[in-house]
C-alpha positions in Angstrom: 190.5 11.7 219.7 186.9 12.1 218.9 185.1 8.8 218.3 182.1 8.6 215.9 178.6 8.9 217.3 176.4 5.9 217.8 173.0 6.2 216.0 170.3 6.6 218.6 167.8 9.1 217.3 165.6 9.9 214.3 166.9 12.9 212.4 166.3 15.4 211.1 163.5 16.3 213.4 160.5 18.2 211.9 160.3 22.0 211.8 156.7 23.0 212.1 154.9 26.3 211.7 153.1 27.6 214.8 150.8 30.5 213.5 148.3 30.5 216.4 151.0 30.5 219.0 152.8 33.2 217.0 149.7 35.4 217.1 149.3 34.9 220.8 152.8 36.0 221.4 152.5 39.1 219.3 154.4 37.8 216.2 153.2 37.5 212.6 151.6 34.2 211.6 154.6 33.2 209.5 157.2 34.3 212.1 157.3 31.3 214.5 158.4 27.7 213.9 158.9 24.8 216.4 161.9 22.5 216.1 160.4 19.2 217.3 163.4 17.8 219.2 160.9 16.2 221.5 160.4 13.7 218.6 163.9 12.3 218.5 162.5 8.8 219.0 164.3 6.8 221.7 163.0 6.6 225.3 160.3 9.3 225.1 162.4 11.7 223.0 164.2 14.9 223.9 167.3 16.8 223.2 169.6 14.6 225.3 169.6 12.0 222.5 171.7 14.2 220.2 174.3 14.5 223.0 174.2 10.8 223.9 175.0 9.7 220.4 178.5 11.3 220.9 179.1 10.6 224.6 177.9 7.0 224.4 179.8 6.5 221.2 183.0 7.4 223.0 182.1 5.1 225.9 181.5 2.2 223.5 184.8 2.9 221.8 186.5 2.7 225.2 184.9 -0.7 226.0 182.4 0.4 228.6 179.7 -2.0 229.8 178.0 0.3 232.2 176.8 3.9 231.8 176.8 6.1 234.9 175.4 9.6 235.0 174.0 12.2 237.4 170.9 14.4 237.7 167.8 15.4 239.6 165.0 12.9 240.2 163.2 14.3 237.2 166.3 14.3 235.0 165.5 13.8 231.3 169.1 13.1 230.6 169.2 10.3 233.2 166.0 8.8 231.6 167.5 8.8 228.1 170.9 7.5 229.3 169.0 4.5 230.7 167.1 4.1 227.4 170.3 4.3 225.4 171.9 1.6 227.7 168.9 -0.6 227.2 169.0 -0.3 223.5 172.8 -1.1 223.4 172.7 -3.9 225.9 174.6 -2.0 228.6 173.9 -1.5 232.3 172.9 1.9 233.6 173.4 3.4 237.1 171.8 6.8 237.8 173.2 8.9 240.6 170.3 11.2 241.6 170.1 14.2 243.9 167.6 13.7 246.7 166.1 10.7 248.7 163.7 7.9 247.8 160.1 8.8 248.1 160.5 12.5 247.7 159.6 12.7 244.0 156.9 11.2 242.0 158.4 12.1 238.6 157.3 10.3 235.5 161.0 10.0 234.6 161.6 7.8 237.6 159.0 5.4 236.3 160.7 5.2 233.0 164.1 4.8 234.6 162.8 1.7 236.2 161.2 0.4 233.0 164.5 0.7 231.2 166.2 -1.3 233.9 168.4 1.4 235.4 169.7 1.1 239.0 169.4 4.2 241.2 171.8 5.6 243.8 170.4 8.5 245.9 173.0 11.1 246.8 170.9 13.1 249.3 170.7 16.9 249.4 174.0 17.7 247.7 175.3 20.4 245.3 176.8 19.5 242.0 180.2 18.9 243.5 178.6 16.4 245.9 176.8 14.7 243.1 180.0 14.4 241.1 181.7 12.8 244.2 178.9 10.3 244.6 179.2 9.4 240.9 182.9 8.9 241.2 182.4 6.6 244.2 179.8 4.6 242.2 182.3 4.2 239.3 185.0 3.0 241.8 182.7 0.4 243.2 181.8 -0.8 239.8 185.4 -1.1 238.7 186.2 -3.0 241.9 183.4 -5.4 241.0 185.0 -6.0 237.6 182.7 -3.7 235.5 183.9 -1.1 233.0 181.9 2.1 233.8 181.8 5.2 231.7 180.8 8.4 233.4 178.5 10.5 231.2 178.6 14.1 232.2 175.8 16.0 233.9 173.1 16.8 231.3 175.3 15.1 228.7 176.9 18.4 228.4 180.5 19.1 227.3 182.2 19.9 224.1 181.7 16.3 222.9 178.0 16.3 223.6 177.6 19.7 222.2 178.6 18.3 218.8 175.0 16.9 218.6 173.5 20.3 218.8 176.0 21.7 216.3 174.4 19.2 213.9 171.0 20.4 215.0 172.0 24.0 214.1 173.1 22.7 210.7 169.6 21.2 210.3 168.0 24.5 211.2 170.1 26.4 208.6 169.0 23.9 206.0 165.3 23.9 207.0 164.9 27.7 207.5 167.8 29.7 206.0 166.3 33.0 207.0 166.3 32.1 210.7 166.9 35.1 212.9 166.6 33.7 216.4 166.6 30.1 217.8 165.1 30.1 221.4 166.2 27.3 223.7 166.1 26.4 227.4 169.6 26.8 229.0 170.3 24.2 231.6 173.6 22.4 231.7 174.8 24.4 228.6 175.5 21.8 226.0 172.4 22.4 223.8 172.9 26.1 223.6 176.6 25.7 223.0 176.1 23.5 220.0 173.6 25.8 218.5 175.9 28.8 219.1 178.8 26.9 217.4 176.6 26.3 214.3 174.6 29.5 214.2 176.6 32.2 216.0 176.0 34.0 219.3 173.6 36.5 217.7 171.1 34.0 216.5 170.7 31.9 219.6 168.7 33.1 222.7 169.1 30.9 225.8 166.5 31.0 228.6 168.2 30.1 231.9 166.3 27.4 233.9 168.4 27.7 237.1 170.3 24.4 236.7 173.7 26.1 237.1 175.0 29.1 238.9 176.8 30.4 235.8 175.4 28.7 232.7 176.9 31.2 230.3 180.4 30.1 231.3 179.5 26.6 230.5 178.2 27.6 227.0 181.5 29.5 226.3 183.6 26.5 227.5 181.7 23.9 225.4 181.2 26.0 222.3 184.6 27.6 221.8 186.4 24.4 220.7 183.7 23.8 218.0 183.8 27.1 216.2 186.2 29.7 214.8 183.8 32.4 215.9 184.6 34.3 219.0 182.4 33.1 221.9 182.3 35.1 225.1 179.8 35.5 227.9 179.2 39.1 226.9 178.3 38.1 223.3 175.8 35.5 224.4 172.0 36.2 224.4 170.9 34.8 227.7 167.7 35.6 229.7 167.8 35.0 233.4 164.3 36.3 234.2 162.5 32.9 234.3 164.3 31.1 237.1 161.8 32.2 239.8 162.1 30.4 243.1 164.4 27.8 241.5 164.8 24.9 239.1 162.0 22.7 240.5 159.5 25.5 241.0 156.5 26.2 238.8 156.1 29.9 238.3 153.0 31.7 237.0 154.7 32.8 233.7 155.7 29.2 233.1 152.2 27.9 233.9 150.8 30.4 231.4 153.3 29.3 228.8 152.3 25.6 229.2 148.7 26.5 228.7 149.4 28.8 225.8 151.4 26.2 223.8 148.8 23.5 224.5 145.7 25.5 223.7 147.1 27.2 220.5 149.1 24.4 218.9 148.3 21.2 220.9 152.0 21.1 221.9 152.9 19.9 225.4 155.8 21.5 227.2 157.3 20.7 230.6 157.5 22.9 233.7 161.3 22.9 234.1 162.8 23.5 230.7 160.6 24.2 227.7 157.9 25.9 229.7 160.6 28.4 230.9 161.9 28.7 227.4 158.5 29.7 226.0 157.9 32.1 229.0 161.3 33.6 228.1 160.3 34.0 224.4 157.1 35.7 225.4 159.1 38.2 227.5 161.6 38.7 224.7 158.8 39.6 222.3 157.4 42.1 224.9 160.7 43.9 225.3 161.6 43.8 221.7 164.5 41.3 221.8 162.5 39.1 219.4 160.5 41.1 216.8 157.6 40.6 214.4 158.7 40.1 210.8 161.8 38.0 211.8 161.9 34.2 211.6 162.0 32.7 215.1 162.4 29.0 216.0 161.4 27.7 219.4 163.5 24.6 220.0 161.3 22.0 221.7 163.8 20.0 223.7 161.3 17.5 225.1 160.8 16.7 228.8 157.1 15.6 228.7 157.6 12.9 231.4 158.7 15.5 233.8 155.2 17.0 233.7 153.7 13.8 235.1 154.1 13.8 238.8 155.1 17.4 239.1 153.1 18.3 242.2 152.7 22.0 241.4 151.5 21.3 237.9 149.0 18.7 239.0 147.7 21.0 241.7 147.3 23.8 239.2 145.4 21.6 236.9 143.1 20.4 239.7 142.4 24.0 240.7 142.1 25.5 237.2 140.0 22.9 235.4 136.5 24.3 235.3 133.5 22.0 236.2 131.0 21.2 233.5 
């Protein structure tokens, strides 16, 4: 049974033209638009709000009083799960990869402000993180609480419904849309867009969060659409991962500066910076072409920029003296 979503965000989000960025990428001035899902409202905004409306709606319907989820220290999903819990009067426990003191992420500061409790799982893979979260839920139940485990990244078929709705917004806002470009992390955002728009109109840029993100997209999207969804049909770029999920690569650093200096739009080093670097590469190799309407889906993540050691170091080294 699918429970109704709980309202958490401000929708529809704006779709803004980006003519200066388009020109810098080699597109026509009317070719590029930015879907401002960084402006979803709650907790600093971002794409996870659309997913949480569905996953938290299900948790409330089942009587949960505590939201538990997993992620990296800089997790946007963890931050917004904490914000959703605060708005709804629930407790939040975030099970994070790593150890205390190893990260200075701006998201951690917000997790604390929202009242979340943290459990550090150490240097574990996703299976280890899932095990740690299951143990936390067991301890909560033993203490008389009613925890709901929200999946990694909010991603699953249920959470992907939020991005199917986003795809419907895009169809209404820009009927002639040819390609929607989005960061591909845990898979739910791309899956929802694929369900609404089809595999040929969505380009996902892998950020390195999963070993096989295409498989996740197929699994989450297939139950939501009558279209055939296979890994072979998906448009996925895997050329922007670099040294890994947490690393700041030079193409991403260039993309951050490009968006900021052409449109005054701030991206983050992990997700949207990689997505724009992927769009730039797609224009160079002809996968995205001038004369076609392209939407860059800005999924948020700004707090992840603050405290990102490599980004701060790049700013200190690159800012010219006056």
